[in-house]
Residue, then its C-alpha position, 0 to 999 in steps of 0.5 A: m045924340k048930335e048935341f054931344k061934343p067931341r071929347g077932350c084929349t088927355i091920355r089921363r082920360l083913360m082913368i078919369r072916371r075912377l080918379r074923379p073924386v080925387l081930382i075934385g079934391l085936388f082942385l078944391l085944395t089948389f083953388a083955395a091956395g090961390r092957384v089951379v093945377a091944369d095941363p094947358q096941353c090936354p084940357p079936361p073932357p067936357a061934362d057929358p052925361v056919365f052912364p051910372g054904373v059899370i057894364q061887366l062884359l065876358v066873352t068866352a072865345t074857346d069854341i074855335e072849332q065852330r068859331i062861336f063867341h059866347v057873350h055875357e053882359q051885366i048892365p046896370v039899369s033903372g027898373g020901370r024905365e024903357l031902355t034901348l040897347l044898341y049894337p054898334e053900326w058905325l065904327p072909327g076906321t071903317h068909314a062906313p056902317w060896319g055893323r051891316n056886315r056883323i049884325n046878321k051874326l048876332a044870334g040867341l039874344t036873351i035878356a033877363a032881370n032878377g032871373v026872369p026873361l024879358p021880352w024885347t023888340r027890334d026898332p022897325s026903322d033901326i035894326f041895330a036898336f033893341h027896346l025893352t022895359p026892365p021891371e020895377g025894382a030891377d037894378r041890372l040886366k043879364v044879356d047873353f048872345d052868340y056872335l057867329s064868326p064867319d068861317g071864310s067859306q062865303g067870301e068873308g075872311a075868317e076871324v078864328t082858325s085852329d091857331i089864331l083868333v081876332l076878337e073885335w069887341p064891337s062884335a060882342i057888345l050891346y050898349p045903352s043909348g043916351y050916353p056918349v061911348s066915352q062916358i060908358e065904363v066897361e069891365p072886360r074879360v075874355i076866356l081863351p083856349n088853354g095855352w094860348r097867348f094874347a096881345t091887346a092895348l088893354e091893361s091886363l089884371p092877374g087872373s086864371q081862366a078868364k083874362s081880366f082887364k082894367p075898366v075902360s070906357l067903351e070908346t077905349l074898349v072898342d079901340s083895343p082889339l085882342f089877338a090870340g093864338r097858339h104860336m106867338a112872337l113878341w119884339d120890342l121896337d122902341g126900347d122906351d119902357a115908359v112908352p113901349v112899342r111892341l110887335n106882337v105876331f101870331a102865326d099859323g105855325p112856328e116856322l112862320l115866325e122866323f125874323r131876320p135881324e135886318w127886318l127887325a132893324a127896319h121895323r125899329a127904324l119905322i118907329q124912329e122915322a115916325y117920331k122924327l116926322f111927327e115929333s110927338k107921341h099920342y099914346d102911352r103904349y102901342d101894340f102892332l097886332v100882326t097875323v101872318s096867315d092865309k086863313i085869317v082875313g087880310g087887311g089893316i084897321e087903325h086904332h089909337r094905341s094899337s093896329q090890326d095888321q093882318t098879313a099873308a103867311n109869307y110876310f117873313t118867310d118870303w120877304d120879297k114876295a110880300l114886298s107890297l105888304h111892307e107898307l101896311l104897318p107904316h100906314e096903320y101906325v101913321h093913323s095913330w096921328n092922322g085919323k085917331f089923334r087928329r080926326p075930321a070933325g065929321l068922324a068924331t061922333p058921340n056913339y057908334n050909331v050916329p052916321m059919320e061924314d067921310d068928306l075929308l078922307w082924302v086927308y085921313e086916308g090919302q095923306t096916311q097913304y102918302w106917309g105910309k109909303v114914305l116911311a116904308a122907304r125911310s125906314g128900310l122896309w122898302a128900298k128906294k126902287d121899290a118905293l118908286d115902283a109903288i108910286a109908279n103903279v099908282a100914277a099909271y093907274y090914275k093916268e089911265q083911269p077913265g072914271r076920272r072923266w065923270r066922277n071927281l075925287q071928292d065924290t069917292t070919299y062916300d064909297e064906303v057907304v055907296a059900295p062897302r068894301f065887303l061887297p063886290r065892285a063891278w068895273p072899278s076903273w069906270r065907276r071908281s072905288l076908294d080912290y081917295y087913298d091912292e089918288g089922295l097920295l098923289i095930291w099930297l106928293d104934289a103939295d110936298t114937291l110944290i112946298r119944297e120947290k117954292s121954298q127952295g128946300r127950306y120947307s116940306l110936307d114934313d113941316f105940315a105933319r109936325r105942325f098939324f099932327g104933332v101938336k099937344d104931345g102926349c094927348l090922346g084926342p081926338e083933336t078934330y079938324t076941318f078943311g079950313d084947318v088943313v088950309a090954314v096949316l099949309n099956309d103956315v108952312l108956306a103962303y100959297e093958294w092952298r084952298s084953290f090948289l086942293l079944291g082944284r084937285l078934288t073937284s076937277l075931272d080928268r086932271d093930269p095927276l102926275d104933277g108931283i112926280t114931274r116936279g119931283g124929278y121923275r117921269l112915268v115910263y113902261s118897260q117889259e120887266p115888272g120889278k119886285y114890287f109889281e111881282s109882289l102885287e101879283s103874288r098877293a092877288k094870286s093873279t097875273s096882271f095885264w092891266y097896262s097892256l091888254g087891260l085885264s087880269v086873270d087868276r092862276e086858272g085863267k078866269i078873268k078877274t078884272v077888265r079895264w074900261e075901254g082897254p083892248a080886252f074891253k073892246a074885244g067884249l071881255s068882262p070879269g067872270m069869263q073863263i079863258q080856255a085857250v090862248n092862240g088855240v093852246m089850252s094848257d097853262v093859260a096865264g103863262r101862255l097869255k103872258e108870253a103872247v103879250k110879250v112877243s106881240i110887239n113882233t107880231t101882226g096878227p091878233i091874240e086869240l082867246t077861246i072864252k067860256d061865258q056861262d054856257h057859251s064859248r067863243v073866240a075873242r080877238i085882241d089886236y094888240h102889239d105893244g108888248a108887256r107894259y109895267p110902270h116905273l119912274q125914270r129919273i129926269e136929269v136934275q142934280r138931285p130929284l125932290l122925290d129922292c129927298i122925300l124918300a131919304a131917311r131922316r135919322a142919319d145925316q142927309p146928303g148936302e143937296c137934300a139938306p135945307p138952306p141954313a137960317a130958315g125963317a117962318g113960312 
């Protein structure tokens, strides 16, 4: 399969198979007239082999009590030939063998031709491949199986509740090997519970019980999840009927859908700030698919024309406590440009069972993490202070992370394979974990402030974003890139030793990660007060963090969740999973008493004594700590206007004079 090339980039590819005869006719007519109609922006896709026929897919998603999706497929075949059906393993956006956490939920697989069940065998070295031979004369297979959606009781987040369901199509399809997923056409349908509303980037057709959608490639189907629920609200965010952007929100109850005008204004500003940044659109519509629920699994997954934004139930009702979640939608939205349209060449695989190469995730995720925080500030989803505190928290973590002494940032790009995120991660501060996200952010802040400083404000990383992600406006992609392409566009913005700059930060051990903050006009400091952003992180994690003081965090019952390697708690022999039974001999309100003990430690001479239960044993751990509470913040250095303030300032309105670039800026 590796010989297949990445696809072309036009949105019109979505219907190219249906329109091919018409397009060929138009081509011949225009060629005879002495000219060929072509769009130089969006070249046609390469002539990859096309799967003969259309897969008909029906998912019955009405069994919400038992959380079972019933899958029914009709797959065209040629009788007498051996066939291999594949269950998706590697998916765009997951950077990992996603299917390893899903294939154990496929059950009841039966395959039949002409009404006769057929035997199948699983490949002994590839558990995602199923082999069979349809009989002579058979022209289609009937494939049925159940997808047993997790219920949330065994550490996996639920995908279905009594009020909401999340349907990810790759959980519910087997597809024929030997063809790129861009060249396999599928007619999808879904049956939902009565009265439920739904949202997806797919274009729906009129129907009754079964919701039908226009035929699309398997690539587009997998990239277009469907959310449904009893309680839904819909807001238009752009006002552009030609290329609409919609906010679709599904909630556990109608009371969670109250949306203040100022919050809606901030979400609408996000769209305009993104357009100002990238000066392009690479979709024909975009749907934010949002859940506000404490029952549905949280997190985000990017798609080209939509995003899965699964937030907490208090996203709207307790805006300040959900503050740390306000960057989720900006992050996933940026991925439409960075990760979906522009994609590392190693991630543009021909199908979902070819391993992906994650070595450029510090661009894919790291720069998206950067723009997600910047756009949260520029749009008003965050106040400037909240954005500064968010960056301070990242900076403090990597300033004190011991794992940076032995493992470089580049190596962390393989963590989704080495230690998939659905598995527990022991001692993350020592072994490191997905650091290409946040330490990657610090690299791009470093680059942004360097460009601004050396160009005296004429250029910035905004110029890189426009030149790198804003090309071929209107095209879908993927437009692949390499490390060399990143370096070339940076040099196009500002001539500099960018290759050495990037490699130094990716491969060095224990390099100070705060250069961008210092150049941006701030310094990292600690105070006794956490601030709204840090409090939001604690609320979201349902824990109290002493990470920058004692070096641990505890849940509301006093169970230790994390311990910082070589921190004070580590040196006292504490580890995750232990239970704190008492603080300085007092057993009630353990988390609250520990917080008070840390706060007053600056005025004490004795150690903090913790009574610890470790499995069947109990002991007293003494932590000799006297620096008080420590929460990270950024403190402004005395300069006229810090570069970081300019980075976080909105672009829609006129900028203050000291942030405006000098006139008559030439080429970089």
